N, C-alpha and C positions, 0 to 999 in steps of 0.2 A: 278188402278189410285192412285196417291199420295193422302194423306189425307189433304194436304194443297196445295195452288197454287204453280205452278212451278215458278222459278225465272224469272225476266224480260229477254228478249232476244234481243241481238244486232247482227249486221252483220259487219264483217270485210272483206275488199276487199284488196288484196295485188297486187300492181303493182311493178314488180321486177327490172325495169330498171332505171338507172340514167346516167347522162352524164359522171360522173367520180366518182369512188369509193373513199370515204374519208378514210384517214388512221386510224381513230378512230372507224369506223362503223363496227358493227358486225351483222347488219341486213342482211337478204337474198336479197342483191341487186347486180346487175350485170351491167357492163358498156354497154351502148347502142351502137349498131352499127349505120350505116348510115340509116337504115330503120327498125324501130320498127314495129313488126307485130301486129299493134293495133287491127284491126278488128278480126283477127284470135284469139287473146288473149281474146277479149271481148266475142266472141262466146264460147270459152272454159270456161270462167268464168261462163257463164249461164248453160253450161252442168254440171259443177262442182256443182253449186247451186241446180240443179235438183236432184243430188244424195243425197243432204243433206236436202231436204224439209221434210223428215220424222222426222227430229229433231225439227221442228217448233212446233208441238203438239198444234196447235190452237192458238198460241201466236202471237200478233202483234209485229212488230219490233219497238223498241224505239229509235234506233240510228244506223247510218251507218258511218263507218270510212274507208276512202280510203287512205291507207298508202303505203309506199314503202321502198327503191327506191324513185323515184321522180314521183308520179302519175300525176303531172301537165304537164308532157311531152305528155300525151294523149290529144286529142282534145276535146273541148266542145261538139262537135257533137257525139263523141264516148261516153262520159258520159251521154249525153241525151238518146242515144240508150240503154245504160246499165241500167240506172235508170228507164226508161220506161218499160223495160222488167222485172226488179225486181218488180216493182209495179204490174205487171200482175201476178206475181207468189206469192207475199207475201203481207200481210196487213201491212201497215205502220201506226203508230199512227199519228194523225193529226199534232202534234207538233214535229215529229221525227227530230232529229238533224242529219244532213248529212254533214260530215266534209271531206275536201280534203286537204292533205298535198301538199304544194307548195314551190318551191325554188325561190329566187328572181332574176332569170334570166330575162333579158329584153324581150325575146321572149314570155315567159310565161305570163308576165303581160298583154299582149295584149288579153289574153284569159279570164281574170277575169270576164268580163261581161257575156261571154258565159257560164262560169261555173255556174254563178248565175242563168241564164236562164234555164240551164239544170236541175236544182233542188238542186244544192249544196247550203247550207245556212250558212256554216261555213268554214273559211279558217284557216289552221295552217301553218304559214310561217316560214321556217327554216332559221332564221337569224344567230344564234349562236354567233355573235359578230358584233359590229359596228366599229371595228378596222381593217383596211386593213392589217396591219402586222399580227394580230392574225388570220384573215381569211386565209391568205397565209399559216401560220403555220399549220392550220387545213386542208389544201388541198381544201378549198372551192373555187368555180369558180366565185362567185359573189363579188362585191365590197361593201363597206359600203354605198356608194351613191345608188347603186342598191337596197340594202336592204330597205333604206328609201323610195325610189321610189315605191317599191313593196307595202308597207303599204299604201302609199298615193293612189296608183292606186286601191287597193282593196277597200278602203273606197269610192273612187269616183265611182267605179263600183256598189256600193250599198250594200256591205256586212256589216251587223250589228253585226256579231259575228266573231272576228278575234283573233287568238292566235299567239303570237310571241314566238318562241323557242330560248332560250339563254342558253349558258353554262358559267360556271366560273371554276377557277382552270386551265386556259389554259396555254400552254407553256410560261414560264417566265412572267406570268401575275402578276401584283401587285394589291393592294386594290383599288387604285385610278382608274385603268383601268377597274376593275370589276364594280365599282360603276358608271363609265362613261357609260358603256354598258347599265346598268339599267336606267340611266337618259335619254339616247337617246331613249330607248324603251318606257318609260313612256311618254315622250314628244310626241310620235306618237299616244298615246291614244288607245291602244288595250284594248279589254274587258278582255283579259286573257293573262297571261304570264306563260310559262313553263320555269323555271330557275333551272338548275341542274348541278351538278359537272361533269366535264370530268373524266371518268374512263377508265382505260386501260383494254379492254376486250380481252380474248384469241382469237386467230385467226384473229387478226388485225395487221396492220403494226406497229402501236404505241406500241402494246404489245411486239412485237419482237425487236423493236428498240425504246425504250422509249424516248420521248422528255424531256427536263428539266422542270419539273412541280414545282409549289409552294410547300413549305413544309407544314406539317400538321397545324402548327400554322398560317401560312398565309391563308390556306384554311378555317380554323375555323373563322378567322377574317373577311374574305370575306362573309362567310355565315351569321355571326352575324350582321354585318353592312348592308348587303344586305337585310336581313329580316326586319330590322328596317326601311330601306329606302322604301321598297315596302309597308309596313304597313302605313307609313306616307303619302304615295301617294294614299291610298285607295285600295290597292291590298291585299286582305285577303288570307292568306295561308289556304287552305282547304285540302291539301294533301302534302306529303313530298316535292314535287317539283312543285306544281301547285298553282297559285295565280289568283284571279279573283276580278273584281269590281262588286258591286251590285249583288252578287250571280250569275254572269255569268259563272257558272261552266261548265265543259265538261260532258254532260250527258253520253257520251259513256264511258269515263274513270271512271266515278262514278259507272257505271254498273260493270266494272272489279273489282273495289275496294270493292264493296258490294257483290262480289262473285256471280254476275249474270251469265247467260249463254250467249254464243256468238258462232255464226257459222262463220268460216273463210274460204273464198274461194280465190283461187289464188295460185301461186307457193310458197310452203313452209308455207302457212297460217296455223295457229293453231286454234283449237276450244275447247270449254268446254261446255259440254251438260249434263243436268240432265235427267236421264232416269228412268221412273217408272219400278219397279220390285217387285217381291214378294220373298224376301230373306228368307233363312232358319232361320235366327235369328230375323225375323219380320221386316227387313228393307223394306221400301216402295219405295226407289229410290236409284240409284247408279249414281256416277259422273264419266264421261269419258272425257279424253283429247285425241284428235287425231290431226294429221297433214297431210298435203298434199305433194305430190311430189315436191321436192325443185327446181330442175334445170328447168329454163323456157323452154328449148328445149324439155325436157322430158315431162313436163306438157302439152305443146302444142300438143304433139303427141297422147294424150289420148282422147278417146271419153267417157270413163267412167273408174271407178277404179282409181280415183285420190288419194285415201288414201295411205299414205306412212307408217303410223304407228299409234298405239293407246295405251292408258294406262288407265286402270280402277283404280281410286284412292282408295287404301285400306281405309276401314272405319276408322281405327285408325289414318290415316294421314290427314283426313278431317279437324279436329280442327286446326292443324297448317296451312294448306292451307288457311283456312278461315281467321285466325288471321293475316297471312302474308299480306293479302290484306286489311282487315277492319281496322287494327291498323295504316295503312298509313294515314287514314283520321283524320284530326285534331279534328273533333267532335266525332270520334269513331263510335259506332253503337248501335242500340237498341238491348237489350239482346235477344228478341224473334227472331231476324234475324238469330242468330246462329243456332237454331233448324230448322228454315225454310229452310236454305240453306245447312245444313250438315246432317240433319236427326238424329242428336244426341242431347241429353239433355245437357243444359249448365252445369249441375252438373258434367259431365264427365271431365271438366277442372276446377272444383272448387278449387282444391289444387293449380293448376298453377296460377289461378287468385289471390288467397290469397297470394301466394309467391311474385307475382309481386306487389301487393298492399303493402305488408310489406317492400319491397325494395324501395317504393316510385316511382315506375315506372308506376303505373296504378291506375285509379279511377273507381270504380264500384258503380252504384246506380240502382234503379229500372227502370230508363229510359235510362241509358247510360253506356256503357263501353268504356273508352278511355285512351290513354296514358297521363300521366302527362307531364308537360313541360320537366322534366328530362327524362322520358321514350321516349318522341318524339325525344329528342336530341340523345339518345342512343337506337334507335329502334332495332338494331340488338341484343343488349343485352336483351331487353325485349322479343323479339321473341324466343331467346334461351330457355326461361323458358317454352315454349310450345312444345319443341322438345322431 
């Protein structure tokens, strides 16, 4: 057994279907046909989870995130069935955060009350923009009015924790349009806003046929003015693209950024697990990443053996893996967290830390290691120092 507690554990559930694949999306999502095999997929998820129960190692689940695709295409009854079964197999902390990604389609809004009754206590609504023109350019199927209605419906249903997803740097977007999106989001009063730049990812339509995007100066202006706007309205930045009021942070995403463990079930889902070992060099644990069969039809055909691949992270790569996550947090991390989650002493990156400090990119004290304002602005440059 390890000489210190294992990291906290979360559960990720992937629902791979959506109504229409967006041209910027690089997630494992697939256009739904006329009949999504909901119950068959839910049954397969539970078989998948059974294969991974050995990785729980006595830990309670601190959060569940149901992502996609568009998970809200599934019925409230389906999620009630799934969460009941998960509760039978796993221990959930009393205050476990259970998030569902939802799109602002009119049909889905009718299900919000049912999702809450099923045990989901947090919604993440994929708005992306409140401009009909920009939504069209992004290939989104909802309108600005439907986006607003979705938020109103979620609050009326009783959700107390709601995140709105927004993007900036959209095709031909200017500063006024970007700030208008933020204004409309803030006016709706979500507890959390995820606001991130549109990027052109490989294997997407936009990557192969790029739309006309704002230039670097325009992007920087949007980000600077947007940060100021969100701060003035009570949304504190706690991660590169995450903003919350009154500390309404995402527990699930915090676990990722603090290098916690997570089990991923569903087509193409990824996992990170800390496993106790007795290594030749005295190591007492190893960290493994593994992922599941990607195509929904292939995944559904399995009764076991869902694993598609795995990778044991070499010990000398763990510091960078940790820093790539932890330095995304505006408050950084406590120094002892490094040893707890990598199994290595902080002294192994002492030279890297000093180099970052001398460049004005990092602050280190007995209680905190975090990026400076300059380091946070040029985070990739800071992370390069740990490679």
